[in-house]
N, C-alpha and C positions, 0 to 999 in steps of 0.2 A: 120489608124489601131484604131480599136472600143476598146472599156472598157475592162480593164482585169478584169476578177472576178477569186477570190480564193476562194475555194469551200472546207469546212469541211463538210465531212459527218460521222455521226457516224451509224451505221448498225447493228442493236441488235439481233442475234438468235434465234431462237424460241425455247420453251423447247426441250430438247434433242436432239437440231442441235451442228453437231463440222464441223466450216469452217475449212479445210487445208492451207498450204501457197499456193501452186499452185492453188488450185482452189481460193483462194483470186486475189492474180495472173492474172488470167483469166478474171476474173469479171472486175481487172485494164483494162485491153486490151480493153474488152469490152465499157467501160465508155469514154477512150481516144479515139477511133475507130482512122481514118485515120489520122488524125489532127493531135493527141497528145494535151499535155498540153499546152497551150497557156502563156508562158513566166512565169510559177510557177512552181518550181520543184515538181516532183510527188513523195508521201510518202504515207506510209501506215503502219499499226501496229495492229497485233495480239493480243497484251498484254494484253488487259483489256478485263478481264472474260466475255463471253458470246457477244462478239460483235468487229463490223471490225471498225476501223477509218481510212478514206482515206483523203488526201489532195489532189487536182489537179486544174489545171489551165484553164478557158475556154473564149471563147471573148464573141460569142453572145448569149449563154444563158447553163444554168446546163449541164453539161456531164450525166445525169441521166434517162432523159426524153425520151432518144430510147430505153432505156432497158425494153425489156419485161415481163409481173410478173411473168411469168413461172423461170425466170434468179434470181429471188429474192425472192424463194418461201422458202428458208431456213430463211428471216428474217421476223419478227414479226411487225416492226416498223423501219422507217430510220428518223434520224434526221439530217437537213442541216444546217448551218451556212454559208453564203457568202460573201464575201467584193467585192463590186465595186467601184474601183480605182476612178470612178466618184461622188462618193456619201463621206459621211460622217460619214456613221455608219454600221456595219454589220448588217443583217436583219437573222431571224431565221423561218424555217418551219418546218414541220412533216406530215407523210404519214404511211402510214399501206398496203402493197402493197398485204397481207392477208385479208385482206379485201376489195379487188379489188379498192383500192385507186390509182390513178397515181401520178409520181412525179409532175404532173401539179396542181393538186388537192390540194396537198400541198402548193405549190407557191403561192397559189391565197389567202392561210393564212398567207403569209411570214408577220412578223413583227419587228418594231427593237430590237434587240437584247442586254439587258443589262450585263454586267460584275461586279464579286464581287472583293472586294478587304478589307481586315484585320489589314494593318499596312502600315504606312508611313514611310518612311526613306529621311531624306535629308542632303545631304553634301554642308556642308557651313565651312568656319574658322571664319565669323562673329557672336561672342559669343551675341552681343546685338540685333541679329534677335530674340530670343527666346520673345523680347517682343513685336515683331509684328505677328509673327506665330497666326493662328487661336483658339481662346480660345477655352474651355471649352473641349480639347484636350490631353491625359496624356502627355505631350513631356516630352523625357529623354535626357542628353546632353549625345553624345557618341565619342568615338575618330574623328569622319568627321564630326557629326554637331550634329541631331536631331534625334530623331525617336517616335513614340506615337502609340499605340492599335487605329485604328478609323474600326467600321463597314462601308463599304458604297459600294457604286455602280456607274456604267458611263456607256457612249456610248462610241464606239471605232471601229476603222476600222483595220481591222487585216489582209492588203493584205499581202502576201508572195513573191512579185516581186521579179525575180529574172531575170536580162537583160543579164546575163553570163550564163546561161541555153537555151535562143534560142527560138524561136516563135512555133516551133511545138517540145519541149522535150518530149523523148517515158519513157515509164518505164525501169528501169535496179534496178537490185539488187542492183548494184555496182556505182549506179551512185556518181559521184564527188561533195560532195555537197558543194559550194561556201565559202570561210572562211570570216569571220568578220561577222557584225552584231549583233542584240541582240539573244541570246537564246529563243525560244519556244518550246512547245512540239510536234512542229513538223521538221519546217526546220526554219532557221535564218529569224528577221524582219529587213530589210537593208535601211527602209524608214517608212515612218506612217506619218499623220493627228493628229494634238493635239483630246482629249477626251473630251466629251460634256458632258450635263443635269447629270454633278457630283453631287453624295447626300454624304455627307452633301455636300450643298451649298456653306458653307464658306471657304469649301475649293477647290474649283471651279476653284477660279483665280489664286491660287498656283499653279495648275497641269498644268493650261490651257497657263498661260499669263509668269508663269515663276515671278523672282526676281532677279536683277542683285545682291545680296549677298548670292543667290545661284548658286553651280554651279551645281548640279546635284539634281531632286528629282524621287524616286522609289515609286512606288504604290506594295504592296508586300498580295499575298495569300498564305496562308498554307506557310511561307518561300519562296515562290515564286517570283519573280520579274513577276509583269504581264504588268505592264508599266514603262516606263524610261522615263523622259525631260530633256534635257539639254540643256545649251549653246554651240552652235557648226555651221558651216559653212556649209550651205547644197551643195555649191556646192566648189571646190577647188580655183575657182576664184573670190568666192564670198568673198565680200568687208567686211562685215559686218555679225558679229555672231548672229544666231537666236534660240527662243526656240522651240530644236526642239524635235516630241514625233515619240517613238518605240513602238508597243502593242505584247504584250505576250501572246494574251489570249487565254484560251483553253475551254473543255469540264471541266474540274477540277473548273476551275471558271466563268462557262456559268450562271447566274442567271437569264432568264428567268423562269417565273413563273411559266407556265405549266413544262416548262423541268424540275425544281427544285420538283415541286410536283409530276410528273410523274416518272421520271427518277435517280433524283439527290438522292445523299448522305444522 
């Protein structure tokens, strides 16, 4: 079995262009091809003005490579984030079909994708923990533990693998989503890897390795949980608990410098 890629694409419509749901579904069928989505639920959304958001899964390579420029003539720019389960962090790249660039051209410019957060929440019943939390942050006690405003970024792997959907899942408007997992802007995250390259650095150890005095740690962006780490058993038969991570990053908290400059709010 090859590595599973979770691909998130945001396709920006050109001026005056309108994309209908049937057209979006037709484009998805071309992206999926005969193989379908590889162990990742297919998802798309036209809710963000001026663009189409897509999630698909692939094994050997991106599903956009075989599309013709003529099929993408409505779009002025396409951004892709993808998570390769064999790595530790998402990468991002962009390309412009209206300028004659191909998906492969964009792929050659791929780079690690950073994500943003603006708040930390910690679940803990240990009231002495406050003395050990990273200094310099405005920690407040809450009913569950502690919270603090903290503007930062990190690298993360946002795989949306769901083994219940099958290795060749096809698109359907009525696909039943598997229950459970951490809610994300697309489909639930059922597994994950620790974040890395956390800034500010003094918070990194707490997010990546945890502390036995902590039950759970959440990173949020604009009130939405974008990363969750908690003690738990990875498998039912596991004898010991581990500090397990789940990622729920999306385009809303994408902190890639070029994306923010060109497309960010």
